[in-house]
N, C-alpha and C positions, 0 to 999 in steps of 0.2 A: 659326600658331595651334597651341597644344598639343592633344594628343589629347583630354584631359579637357574642355577648353573647347569643342573641336569637337563632342564627343559631347553636351555640354549644349546647344549651339546647335542641333544636329540634333533633339534631343528637344523643345526649345522650339518649333521650327518644326512638328514633327509635331503637337504638342498644339494649337498655334495654328490650323493648317489644319483639324484635326479639329473643333475647337470652332466655327470659322466655318462649316464645311460643315453641321454638325448644326443650328446656329442657322438657317441658310438653309432647311434642310429642314423644321424643326419650327415656324418662325415662321408664324403664321396658318394652321396646318394643322388641318383638320377630321378628327379621328381617326375619327369615325363614318363619314364618307365614304370615308376610306382603307380601313377595314375592309370596307366594302361593295364597293369596287373590287377588293380582294384576293380576296374570296369569289366575285367574278364570273368568275374565271379557270376554264377547264375543266381539270380534272386531266389529262385525256387529251392535251390540247394541250401542257401543260407536260412531260409524260412524253415525248411525241414530240419536243419541242424538244431533249432531251438528246442523242440520237444525231445529230440534224441539226447541233447545235453541234459535236460531235466530228468530223463529216464536214467541216465548214467549216475545220477545221485542216489538211486535207490539203495545201493549198499551202504552209503553214508547214513541214510535215514535208519536203516536196520541197526547199524552199529550204535548210533546215538541212543536209540530206544533201549538197546541192550545195556549200555553204560548207565542209563538212568534206572536200572533195575526193573525194566518193563513198566515203569510208571507212566511213560508217555504213550503215544500211539504213532502209527506210521504217518498219519496226516499231520499231527502236531510236530513230530520230529522234522518232517519236510518243511513245514512252515518256519520252524526255528532255524533250520539251516539256511533257508532263503533269506530270512530276516537278518541273520548274522552276516551272510555274504553281502547283502544290500548295504548294511551299515558300513562294512569294510570298504565298499565301493564309494560311499558318500562322505565318510568322515576319516580324518587322519588317526594315527596312533593305534591302528588295528583294534578298534573298539568292538568289532563284530563278534569276538568271542564272548565278551561280557554281555552283549545284546542277545546272543543266542541263549546263554544260560538264563538271562532275565526273562526271555520269552517263554522258556519252559516253566519257570517258576510262576509266571503270571497265568499261563494257559492251563497248567495241570496242577498247580500248587506244589510242585516239587521243591523241597527245601534247597536253599541256595548252596549249601555245601555239596549236596548231591549233584546239582546241575553244573556247578563250576568244576567239581572234580571230574565229572564226565567229560567236560571240555578239555581239561588237563590231560586225561588219558587219551582222548582223541588225538591231541597234538603230539603227545609223546609217541604214540603208536605210529602216527604219520611220519614223524621224523626218523624213526627206526626203519620203517619200510622204505622211505625215500633213500636213506643211507644204504640199505641193502641193494636197492635198484641202482643207485649211483655207482656203487663199487662194481656191480656186474656190467653196467653200461660203460663205465670208465675203462675197465679192463678190455671190453669188446672193441671200443674205439681208440684205446690208448690215450684217454684224456684224464690224467690223474688230478688235474685241477678241479674236476667236477666234484670229487668226494672228499679230498683231504681237508678243506676247511670245515665241512659238515662233520667229518669224523672227529676233529678236535673239539668242536662244540658239543657233540653228543657225549664225548668222554667226560667233559666237565659236568654236563647235566646229569649223567648217570652217577657220577661221583657224589653229587649233592643228594640225589634221590636215594642212593644206597645208604648214605649217612643218615637220612631221615628215617629209612626203614630200621636202621640199627639203633639210632639214638633219638627216638621221637620226643623223649622228655626234654632233651636239650633244645629242640626246636620250639617246644611249647613254652619253655622259659623265655626264649627270645621273643615269642609272640606277646608275652605279658608286658613287654616294654613299649608296645605300641601305644600311642597317645589316647585314642578314642576307645571308650568302653565297648561299643558295638563292634568296632573293627577288631578289637582284641578277642572278643567272643567268637566272631566269625573266623578269624585266622586260626584260633585254637581248634574250632570244630573241623575246619578243613585239614589241618595238620593231623588231627586224630584219625580222620577218615583215610588220609593218604598213608599214614604210618601203621594203621591196624591191618594185619594180614587178612582178617576176615572181611574187610571192606574193599579189598582190591579185586578188580575183575580177573576172571580166569585168563591167564596169559595166552593159552592156546586159541581160545575163541576170539580174543581181541586181535591176535595175529591173523586169524582166518578172515575176520571182518575187514581188517585194514588192508590185507592183500587184495580182497575183493574190491574194496574202494578204489585202489590205484589201478587194478586191472581194468575196471570199468572205465576209468578216465583214459587209460591207454587205448582201449578199444574204440572209444568215441573219437579220440584224436586220430587214430589210424583211419577210421571211416571218413573223417572230415578231409584229410589230405588226399585220400584215394578218390573220393567222390566229388567233394566240393572244390578241391584244388586241382584235381586231375593229376596228382603226383603221388605215386605209391612209394612212401618212404619206409615201408616195412614196420613190423611190430617193434623191433629194437629202435628204429628211428623214432617211432611214436613215443616210446618210453623215454628216449632222450629228450624229446620236446617237452613232455610232461614234467620231467624232473627239472629241466632247465627253467621252465616257466614257474614251477613251484619255488625254486630257489630265488627267482626274481621277486616273487610275492613276499618272501620272508624279509627281504632287504628293506631298510627304512627308506620310504619314498613317499610320493604323492598318494592321495586316496586312490583306491582301485589299483595301486601299484603301477600307475600309468608311467610308461617309460621303462621301468625296471622289468616288468613282465615281458614287454616287447623285446627288450635287449636280450633277455635270456633265451626267448624262443628264436630270435634271429641268429644268435650265436650258435644254437644247436643246429638250425637249418643250414647255416653256412658250412658247418662241419660235415653235414650230409651232402654237400655239393650244390646247394641251391644258391642262385644269385641273390644279392642283398635286397633288391627291389621286390622280387617275388616273395622272399622270406618275410619282409616287413608287411607286405599286403596280407599274407596269410596270418601273421601274428595279430594284426589289427582286426581282421575278421574274427579270428578265434577269440580274442579278448572281448570283442563286442558281444559275441554269443554268450560268454561267461558273465557279462555284466548286465545285460538287458533284463532277463527274467528276475534275478534277485532285486534289482532296483525297482522294477515295476511292482513286485510284491511288497517291498518295504514301503513304497508310496501308498499302496492300497491299505496296508496295516495301519499306517499313521493316520490316514484319512478316515477309514471306515471301521477299523477294529479298535481305535483309540489307543493304539500302541504308541509309545514315545521312544525317540532316539535316546541313547545314553545321556543321562543328565535330566531326563524328563521324569515326571512322577509316576506315570502309568506302568513303567517297566522296572521299577525297583524290585529287587528280589525279595522274597518273603524272608521272615526272620529265620536265622540259623536254628537248628535243633541239635540236641545232644547226639553225639555219634552213636550211642547205644540204641537210639530210637530208629536208626536207619537200617534198612535191609541190604545186605551185601549182594553184589551181583552173583547169580547162580553159576554153577559149573557147566550148565548147558545153555544153548542159545534160546531166546524166547520163542 
C-alpha cells in the first residue's frame, strides 16, 4: 500500500472510531444529569487525585529503567514517561512512544536501539498482562467481547515475534531493502537486539514489573471511584475500568484518545450498573487526571529543557550502535 493511501486509511479509521465513540457517548444522554454529576465532585478529592496518579506511575518508572539496562535513573525514567504521555495527549498517531525513547536518548545518551527496544518490550508486556487481566475479568463478568479481539491480535504479534527469534537473518535481509542508509542501519541494529537471546530482558522480572504496573493503576482507579466518586466498584470493577480504558487508548482516534477512552470506561461502568451520566462524568474526571500532569510537564520540557516534539531537532535519538556494544538486561532487578 502506498504511503498516501495508508495515511488516508489511517485518517479514515481515526474519524470513524471517533464518530462511533461520540455517538455512543451522546446517544440518549441527559445533559442536565451529566452537569449535576460533574458538579457533585469534590475539588479537593480531584486535586488529591493528581499526586496519587503520579505515584501510581512508580512501577512504570522502575520497569523502564530496568529495560534500559539500568542506564537511566528513576527521575529520568519518570520524566521520559511523562513526556511520552504528554506527546500522546497533544499529537496524533501515538507519537509518544517515539518521544519517550528520544527523551531517554537525549537525557542519558542511551543508544536509540536500546531505548526503542525498551519501549517495544514495555508495550509487549503490557499487552500480555492486559490480555491476562481481560480473560480473567471477561470470565468473571461473562463479557467475552472484551478479550477475544485482543487475543487474536496477540496471536499475530507473537507469531511474528517468534519468527524473528527463530529466523533473525531473514528479518535482517528484509531490513536491507529499506531505502535510507541510516534507517537500514537502525533497523538492523534493532532487529539484532530483539533477535539475540542475550539481549532480551528476563521474562520473569519483566512479568513482575508489568503486573506491578497494572496493579498500581487498578489500585488508583479503585481509590478514585471509592473516594472521589463515592461509588465502591470493587477491585474487579476497577480492573475492568482500567482494561476497558486501556483498550480505548489503543484504538485509532483523536489525540489523548478523546472519546475512545471515555467510551471504553463508560461501557465498563454501565456493565457495573452505573447510569450513563454518572459513568461519563467519572470518565471525564479520570481522563483529565491522566492528561493534566503529562501535558504540563511536556510544556515545561519544551519551554525550559529545550526538548522538542517529534520532528524537532532537539529530541532526535543518538546514532545507533552495534548490538555487540550493548549490555543485555540482567537476570535480577536493578
